[in-house]
N, C-alpha and C positions, 0 to 999 in steps of 0.2 A: 504494499500500499504505499503510495507517494507520500512523503512528508508534507504537511499543510504549509502553503505559502504565507509568509509573514508580511505584514505592510507597516513600514515604519511609521511612527508618530511623533513628531516633535512638536511640544506644546510649550512655548516659552512664555512665562507669567511675570507680570510686573504691574504694579500701580492699580490693581484691582481687575485687570483684564489680561488677554492672552493673544500670542500670536500662534494661531493654530496653521495647518497645512493649508487649509481653504482660505484663510486670510493672508498666507504667505502667497498663494497663487494669485489672489486679488491684487496685491502690491506689486507682483511681476506683471500682470497684465496692464497695470495702471503704468508702468515703467515704460511698456511697449507702446501703449496705445496714447498716453498724455490725457486721458478723459476718464472720469469716473464712470459714465454712462457706458462707454464702449467697454472699459475693464469689466463691469458688472456683466455685460452681455458675453464676454469672451469665457467668464468662468461660471456663468449660469445662475447669478445672483440677481435679487431685484435691486434696482436704484437705491430705494430706501436702505435695504439690507446692507448695501455697499457704503452707503454714506455712514450709516451708524458704526459699521466695523471701522472705517476711516477714523470717525470722531474718537472712538475708543482708543485706537492705536496712537493718535496723536497725544495721548496721556501716557503712553507705554513707558517711556524712558525720561520723562521730564522735558523733552522737547519734541517738537513735530516730526512725523514720519513723512507726511505728506503736505504740500504746500498747494493751495487752491488759489488761481489766478483768473483775472478777468481783464479783457481789454488788451491794449498794448499791440506792437508790431506783429506779434507771434500768435494774438488771439487769445481767447481764455482757454480754460482747462485745468489740470491738476498734474503735479509731478512729484516725485519722490524727492525728499530732500537728501543731503549728504548722509544724515544720520539714518534715514530711511533705507538708503541703498546698503549702508553697513549692516543695520539690523537684519534686512533681508538675505543678505550675502552670508550673514553669521548662521541665520536659519537653514539655509540651503547647504552650507558646509556641514552643520550638525546631522542634516538629514543623510547626506552622502556618506558621512562617517558611519551612522547607524546602518544603512544599506550595506556597506562593505563589512561591517562585523557581521551582520546577519548572513551574508553570502560566505563568509568564512574566506574572504580575500585580503584579510590583514593579518596573515600568519606571521609575517616577517616585522621584528620589532621595529626596524627602520621604517618601514611602510606607514606604521602606525604614528611614529614619532613625527613624520613629514605631515601627515594629516593634523595633528595636535599643534605643530608649528603654524601651519595654515590657519587654523582656528585663531591663534594668537595673533596672526598678522591682520585680520580683520578687526581686531580691537584698537589697531594704531590709530591715533588721532594727529592729524597734521592740518596746516593751513594750505597745503596743496588741494586744488580742486579736484585733480585727477589721480585717483588711486588705483592701481591695477596688480591685484594678486596673481601670482603665477608660479611657474617652475622654471629655473635654469635649464635651458636647452644646450647652450654651447658657452664655454668659458675660454677665451684665448688670451693667453698672458703675453705681455710684452716685457721690456726691459724696464719701464716704469708704470705703464698703465695696462689695464686688461679690458677686452671687449666682452661684455656680458650680454648675451641675447636671452630675454625672458619671454617665455611663452604664455600668454594670457588666455582668457576664455574666447571661444570661438575661432581659435587658430591663428588670431593676430599676435604679432611679437613686437617687443620693444628692445631696442639696442641702446646699452649704455656703456659709456667709457668712464671707468672709475680708477683710481690708483690701486696698485697691488696691495698696498697696505690696507686700503679699503676691503679688498677682496678678503684679505686674511682676517681682519678684525670681524667682518660679518660671517666668516665661515662659510663662503660661498663655493659650492662645487655643483657640477652637473647633477640634476635631478633634486637640487635642494629648492625649498620655498622661499619666496621672496617678494616684496611689494615694490613696483615701480610708482614713483612720484613725479608728476610734471605739473607745474604751476601753469595756470591759465595763460598767463602773459608771455609764456615761452612757446605757445602754440601760434604756427603761422598757417593760415587758411589760405587755399587757392581752389580756382575752379577749373585751371588748366591742367588737364591730365597729361599733357605731353611736357611739361615743364621738367627741365633737368636742373637737378638740386643736390647741394652737398649733404643735405639732410639725411640721415640714416634711416629715420622713422617717417613712412608715409602711410597714413592710416585713412582708409576711404569710409566715408559715411554719408549720410544725409542730415539736413537740418530739422531738429524737432521743436526748437524754441529759439526765440531772439529777444533778448530783454535790452532796451535801449535805455541809456542813461544821458547825462548831460554832455559827456566827451566820449565815451566808451559804450561799446555793445557787448553784452555776454551771450556767445552763441552756443547752444547746445548741438551736438551731433550725436546721431545713432549710428554707431561704427558698424561695418559688415559683419563683424564677429559677434555683435550682440550687445557690446559694452557701450556706455555713455562717455563722451568727451566733451569738456568745456573750454571754450577760447575767449579771450578778452581782445577785441580788436578795437580801432577807432570807429567812431560812427561814419567817417569818411569811407573807410575801408569797407565796412559793412554794406553801404549805398553802392559802391563800386562793383562789389561781388553780386549785387542785387540778391541779397540774402532773403528767404522766404521759407514757410515751412515746406520741406520736400526737396529743397534745393541740394544737388549732390555736389560735394565738397571733398578736397583732400586736406588732411591735417599733416603739417610737416613738423617735426621735432628733431632737434639736434640731439646726437647722442650724449653729449656733454651736458645736456640739459636735463637729462633724465636722473633722478635720484633714487637709489636702491636703499631698501630698509629690511630689516628682518625682526621677528619678535625675540626679545630676551627673556 
């Protein structure tokens, strides 16, 4: 008789409410669609049920997980805050860990150690708007600096140039877990796919939001690999690029502008 299948159930609790698998799916759909009503339809919830769940989750950790917006050049809608993305990623990582444990795929202590380090990475809090947890795919050591290629979700990669001393201090090696940090002001946006550039990182995506300030605009891209990227550009640059929802763009980031971090 075959063994019964086990379904993982991660239920994070805080502030009198909880982040259940269904609510996690709602946040994931919200991140993808940028709308509460569209997210509710995607996960089979009523609009009121989705609204009530989001209202409860906004008290979950003492700061909002979802930010509702109205008007503006990017239109209205809702989006995950940075804290919302971190909490959702933490829930997803815990779910993955539980699935692997139930499947018996973490027999080696090293495998389990890397998963736990990955959970620790998700709790990092920095001023960098772009934070990508991933695995070191290649590490090429030079006389003074090393080139580290970090594989992030969806198959995208980030290449960083850091000193050999930093590699040793962080304990980096092929297969280890790390977080790539990129300040939004370090991101260059272009619509020219034929542009030849010295930037090692070229990430393709489409505009999901554009928030215009007095001088600069904050542009959010949904990357081809499924992650989000935030860039800060001047309003003149945003106008020149003709930025609007759905506009395909490439994000260019120099390898020297990628900061690597690990949990301690």
